[in-house]
C-alpha positions as CSV (number, residue, x, y, z in Angstrom):
1,M,-2.5,-11.7,14.4
2,C,-2.3,-11.5,18.2
3,T,0.3,-13.6,20.1
4,P,-1.5,-15.5,22.9
5,F,0.3,-16.0,26.2
6,D,-0.3,-18.5,29.0
7,E,-0.3,-17.7,32.8
8,D,3.5,-17.7,32.8
9,E,3.7,-15.3,29.8
10,R,4.9,-18.1,27.6
11,I,3.6,-18.3,24.0
12,D,0.4,-20.4,23.9
13,F,1.1,-22.3,20.7
14,E,-2.1,-24.4,20.7
15,T,-4.3,-21.3,20.9
16,L,-2.1,-19.6,18.2
17,R,-2.5,-22.5,15.8
18,T,-6.3,-22.7,16.4
19,D,-6.6,-18.9,15.8
20,A,-4.7,-19.1,12.5
21,Q,-7.0,-21.9,11.4
22,R,-10.1,-19.8,12.4
23,L,-8.9,-16.9,10.3
24,E,-8.1,-19.0,7.3
25,T,-11.5,-20.6,7.5
26,A,-13.0,-17.1,7.6
27,G,-11.5,-16.3,4.3
28,V,-8.7,-13.9,4.9
29,D,-6.1,-13.6,2.1
30,G,-3.1,-13.6,4.3
31,L,-1.9,-13.9,7.9
32,V,0.6,-11.5,9.6
33,P,2.2,-13.0,12.8
34,V,4.6,-11.1,15.0
35,G,3.7,-7.6,13.9
36,S,2.8,-4.8,16.3
37,T,-0.5,-6.5,17.1
38,G,1.6,-9.6,17.8
39,E,3.6,-7.8,20.5
40,S,6.8,-8.3,18.5
41,A,8.7,-5.8,20.6
42,T,8.6,-8.1,23.6
43,L,9.4,-11.4,21.8
44,T,12.9,-12.8,21.6
45,H,14.3,-13.5,18.1
46,D,13.8,-17.2,18.7
47,E,10.2,-16.6,19.7
48,H,9.6,-14.6,16.6
49,V,10.7,-17.6,14.5
50,E,8.8,-20.1,16.5
51,V,5.5,-18.1,16.1
52,V,6.1,-17.8,12.3
53,E,6.8,-21.6,12.1
54,A,3.7,-22.4,14.1
55,V,1.4,-20.3,12.0
56,I,2.8,-21.8,8.8
57,E,2.3,-25.3,10.1
58,A,-1.3,-24.5,11.1
59,V,-2.7,-23.3,7.8
60,D,-3.1,-25.0,4.4
61,D,-3.2,-22.4,1.6
62,V,-3.2,-18.9,3.1
63,P,0.1,-16.9,2.7
64,V,2.0,-16.1,5.9
65,I,3.7,-12.6,6.0
66,A,6.1,-12.4,8.9
67,G,6.7,-9.2,10.8
68,T,10.5,-8.9,10.8
69,G,11.1,-5.1,11.2
70,S,13.5,-3.5,13.7
71,N,15.2,-0.2,14.2
72,N,18.5,-2.0,13.7
73,T,19.1,-2.9,10.1
74,R,21.3,-5.9,11.0
75,E,18.6,-7.2,13.4
76,A,15.8,-6.8,10.8
77,L,18.0,-8.6,8.2
78,E,18.6,-11.5,10.6
79,L,14.9,-11.8,11.4
80,S,14.0,-11.6,7.8
81,E,16.5,-14.3,6.8
82,R,15.3,-16.6,9.6
83,A,11.6,-16.0,8.6
84,A,12.5,-16.9,5.0
85,D,14.3,-20.1,6.2
86,A,11.1,-20.9,8.2
87,G,9.0,-20.8,5.0
88,A,7.4,-17.4,5.3
89,D,5.7,-16.2,2.0
90,G,6.5,-12.6,2.6
91,L,7.8,-10.0,5.1
92,L,6.3,-6.9,6.7
93,L,8.9,-4.4,7.8
94,I,8.1,-1.5,10.1
95,S,10.3,1.5,9.5
96,P,13.1,2.0,12.0
97,Y,11.7,3.5,15.2
98,Y,13.2,5.7,17.9
99,N,16.4,6.5,16.1
100,K,14.5,8.4,13.4
101,P,16.6,8.0,10.3
102,E,16.5,10.5,7.5
103,Q,14.8,9.4,4.2
104,R,18.1,8.3,2.7
105,G,18.7,6.1,5.7
106,L,15.2,4.5,5.3
107,I,16.0,3.8,1.6
108,E,19.3,2.2,2.5
109,H,17.7,0.2,5.3
110,Y,15.0,-1.3,3.1
111,R,17.2,-1.9,0.1
112,T,19.7,-3.8,2.3
113,I,17.1,-6.3,3.3
114,A,15.4,-6.5,-0.1
115,D,18.8,-7.1,-1.8
116,A,19.6,-9.9,0.7
117,V,16.3,-11.7,1.1
118,D,14.4,-12.9,-2.0
119,L,10.9,-12.6,-0.7
120,P,8.1,-10.1,-1.4
121,Q,8.4,-7.3,1.2
122,I,5.9,-4.7,2.5
123,V,7.2,-1.4,3.8
124,Y,5.2,-0.3,6.9
125,N,4.7,3.4,7.5
126,V,3.3,4.2,11.0
127,P,4.7,7.5,12.1
128,S,2.7,7.5,15.4
129,R,4.9,4.6,16.5
130,T,8.1,5.3,14.8
131,G,8.5,9.0,15.0
132,R,9.4,9.2,11.3
133,N,7.2,9.4,8.2
134,I,8.1,7.5,5.0
135,E,7.7,10.3,2.5
136,P,6.0,9.6,-0.8
137,D,9.2,10.1,-2.7
138,T,10.9,7.5,-0.6
139,A,8.0,5.0,-1.1
140,V,8.1,5.5,-4.8
141,E,11.8,5.0,-4.9
142,L,11.5,1.8,-2.9
143,A,8.7,0.5,-5.2
144,S,11.2,0.2,-8.0
145,H,12.9,-2.7,-6.2
146,E,11.7,-6.0,-7.4
147,N,11.3,-7.5,-3.9
148,I,9.5,-4.5,-2.4
149,V,5.9,-5.1,-3.5
150,G,3.8,-3.2,-1.0
151,Y,3.3,-0.3,1.3
152,K,1.2,-0.6,4.5
153,A,-0.1,2.9,5.1
154,A,-0.9,4.0,8.7
155,S,-0.1,7.7,8.5
156,G,-3.7,8.8,8.6
157,D,-2.9,11.1,5.7
158,L,-5.2,10.2,2.8
159,G,-3.6,12.7,0.6
160,Q,-0.2,11.1,1.1
161,I,-1.7,7.6,0.6
162,S,-3.4,8.7,-2.6
163,E,-0.1,10.2,-3.9
164,V,1.8,6.9,-3.3
165,V,-1.0,5.0,-5.2
166,E,-0.9,7.6,-8.0
167,R,2.8,7.5,-8.5
168,T,3.2,3.7,-8.3
169,R,0.4,2.7,-10.7
170,E,2.9,1.5,-13.3
171,E,4.7,-0.7,-10.7
172,D,3.6,-4.1,-9.4
173,F,3.0,-2.5,-6.1
174,A,0.2,-2.8,-3.6
175,V,-0.9,0.0,-1.2
176,L,-2.6,-1.5,1.8
177,S,-4.4,0.2,4.6
178,G,-2.8,-0.2,8.0
179,D,-5.6,1.7,9.9
180,D,-9.0,0.0,10.0
181,G,-10.9,3.3,10.0
182,M,-9.0,4.4,6.9
183,T,-9.5,1.1,4.9
184,L,-12.5,2.1,2.9
185,P,-11.0,5.6,2.1
186,T,-7.7,4.0,1.1
187,L,-9.5,1.5,-1.2
188,S,-11.5,4.4,-2.8
189,V,-8.2,6.0,-4.0
190,G,-6.8,2.8,-5.4
191,G,-5.6,0.8,-2.4
192,T,-5.9,-2.9,-2.8
193,G,-6.5,-4.3,0.7
194,T,-5.8,-4.0,4.4
195,I,-3.6,-5.4,7.1
196,S,-6.2,-5.2,9.8
197,V,-6.5,-5.3,13.6
198,A,-10.3,-5.6,13.5
199,A,-10.2,-8.7,11.2
200,N,-8.9,-10.6,14.2
201,I,-12.4,-10.1,15.6
202,E,-14.6,-9.7,12.5
203,P,-12.7,-11.4,9.7
204,E,-15.8,-12.2,7.6
205,R,-17.2,-8.7,7.7
206,T,-13.8,-7.1,7.1
207,C,-13.2,-9.3,4.1
208,A,-16.7,-8.6,2.8
209,M,-16.1,-4.8,3.1
210,V,-12.8,-5.0,1.2
211,G,-14.3,-7.3,-1.4
212,A,-17.3,-5.1,-2.0
213,A,-15.1,-2.1,-2.5
214,L,-12.7,-3.9,-4.9
215,D,-15.8,-5.0,-6.9
216,G,-17.0,-1.4,-7.1
217,D,-20.0,-2.0,-4.8
218,Y,-19.4,1.0,-2.6
219,Q,-22.9,1.1,-1.2
220,R,-22.4,-2.3,0.4
221,A,-18.8,-1.4,1.4
222,R,-20.1,1.7,3.1
223,E,-22.7,-0.3,5.0
224,L,-20.1,-2.7,6.3
225,H,-17.7,0.2,7.1
226,H,-20.4,1.8,9.3
227,E,-21.3,-1.5,10.9
228,L,-17.7,-2.0,11.9
229,G,-17.1,1.7,12.7
230,P,-17.8,1.3,16.5
231,L,-15.4,-1.7,16.7
232,F,-12.7,0.3,14.8
233,R,-13.0,3.0,17.4
234,E,-13.1,0.7,20.4
235,L,-10.0,-1.2,19.3
236,F,-7.9,2.0,19.6
237,V,-9.1,3.6,22.8
238,E,-5.8,2.3,24.3
239,T,-2.6,1.2,22.7
240,N,-2.9,-1.6,20.2
241,P,-3.1,-4.6,21.0
242,I,-4.6,-4.0,24.4
243,P,-8.2,-3.6,23.3
244,V,-8.1,-6.3,20.6
245,K,-6.7,-8.9,23.0
246,E,-9.5,-8.0,25.4
247,A,-12.0,-8.5,22.5
248,M,-10.3,-11.8,21.7
249,E,-11.0,-13.0,25.2
250,I,-14.6,-11.8,25.2
251,R,-15.2,-13.7,22.0
252,G,-13.4,-16.8,23.3
253,Y,-10.6,-16.7,20.7
254,G,-7.7,-16.3,23.1
255,P,-6.5,-14.9,26.4
256,A,-6.2,-11.1,27.0
257,R,-2.8,-11.5,28.7
258,L,-0.1,-9.1,27.6
259,R,3.6,-8.8,28.3
260,S,4.8,-5.8,30.3
261,P,4.9,-2.9,29.8
262,L,1.5,-3.3,28.3
263,S,-1.4,-3.7,30.8
264,R,-5.0,-4.9,30.7
265,L,-7.7,-2.7,29.2
266,A,-9.3,-0.3,31.7
267,D,-12.7,-1.6,33.1
268,E,-14.7,1.3,31.7
269,Y,-13.4,0.6,28.2
270,R,-14.1,-3.1,28.6
271,E,-17.8,-2.4,29.2
272,D,-18.0,-0.3,26.0
273,L,-16.1,-3.0,24.1
274,E,-18.5,-5.7,25.3
275,A,-21.5,-3.6,24.2
276,V,-20.0,-3.1,20.7
277,L,-19.3,-6.8,20.3
278,A,-22.8,-7.7,21.5
279,D,-24.3,-5.4,18.9
280,L,-22.2,-7.0,16.1
281,E,-23.3,-10.5,17.2
282,R,-26.9,-9.4,17.4
283,E,-26.7,-7.9,13.9
284,E,-25.2,-11.1,12.6
285,T,-27.9,-13.2,14.2
286,E,-30.6,-11.0,12.7
287,L,-29.1,-11.3,9.3
288,A,-28.9,-15.0,9.5
289,D,-32.5,-15.3,10.7
290,S,-33.6,-13.1,7.8
291,A,-31.7,-15.2,5.3
292,E,-33.2,-18.3,6.7
293,G,-36.7,-16.8,6.5
294,D,-36.1,-15.9,2.9
295,R,-35.3,-19.5,2.1
């Protein structure tokens, strides 16, 4: 989820709650506040908890998985404990960034939190942001911990993702795509879902694509993947969440305001994004009209 801000860069809790309800109504299987898309790096610890609490209060039945990662194990542990106290259903933990720990350090980091906080936890591998890859051996070792139940894969390396799936098949462990353009390939090798940026804009179509693939209907899944492909590309022309927040504003879901050092989307990219969103809306209208005609 995005974190909306008002004109003074304070969190817009009313818009946040409305957005959570919109996504729940659209049929998503979970909500992830205060992740990378939620600009967690520029939120205070108190703001982290307030956002998690607001999303939990806004929805009825959908699980809320709080982003609580940090490059400081003590800080990640504190955020995780506070999210658990707030009522989160699970945790998403980005691997420690900037200080680039060795694989043994990653294992110790995640085990420390999993030992202390009795919630389902998802390990998040995104080397482009962290500077360090969580190697398959490390992912497999972590999967043996009862509280570590998932792996969000955003390495762009399908071979590595496939290896993690292959080697954790005997565990109660979910491999999830963390890269919209790689969601269908990840599902094809045994992944079980996605933690998506594009679903903020197109939740119904994203859910339909994942559902079709999990049901084995790859023809329909491919159709939806290609329908969404232009959006996937436009949402990453600049650093996430710059484009998705612009798309949220275009669709009327929330403001495009970001906290510094992030800046608004360049004008030339906004024009392309507007065109892609218009095409998706037009396709949706044509499908609805066709369905009405069939009835």
